[in-house]
Phi, psi and omega in degrees: 000128182293145177279176182296332182270352180287143180247128176280150179303324181292339179286346186264010180289147181288147179279334178235142180294146178287137178291143178283140178294139180243148176275183179297334182269005178085359179278146179288134180256142177229174178298332180297334178294340181264005186305328182295337182253004182301328183264007180283121180288141176230156178258122180249127180234138174245114185261114179286328181171176182226160174206163177238138177206159178280155180303321180299322177292321180298318181292337179279348181292138178237181179302131179086001179295147178252127178250123181284130180254170183275013180241154176264159177300132179089350179286148182299146176260158180267138179244121182248142171239121184051048177064020177240127180294121181239340184198168171235154183198193182232150175279134178232158177252122179242108188056248181247022182236152175275147177215180181232136171250123178283129180248343183206132174267131180263121181270136175073016178064033179296150178265000000 
């Protein structure tokens, strides 16, 4: 039995309808308008951090070596699509695989 503080999914409905996105010509746009690009391959990269080192240092690295990155534990990672920064997120564990949760969309490819 739900407690007094529990919220039912039906309680989360919006009081006013969300406006539909419109194009420059005033027509309502839907996901179907993007159907032509659904099959276009893109490269998605999640960057945990970066570092700089000389080739000689790189060649000395062995199994189990630790490389210090420019990010702290828990800091957001950068998500790139086709080498363009589009979002920031967090690393998550889904069953036995790593994944990414987007926490922030970056507008205009800002760094």
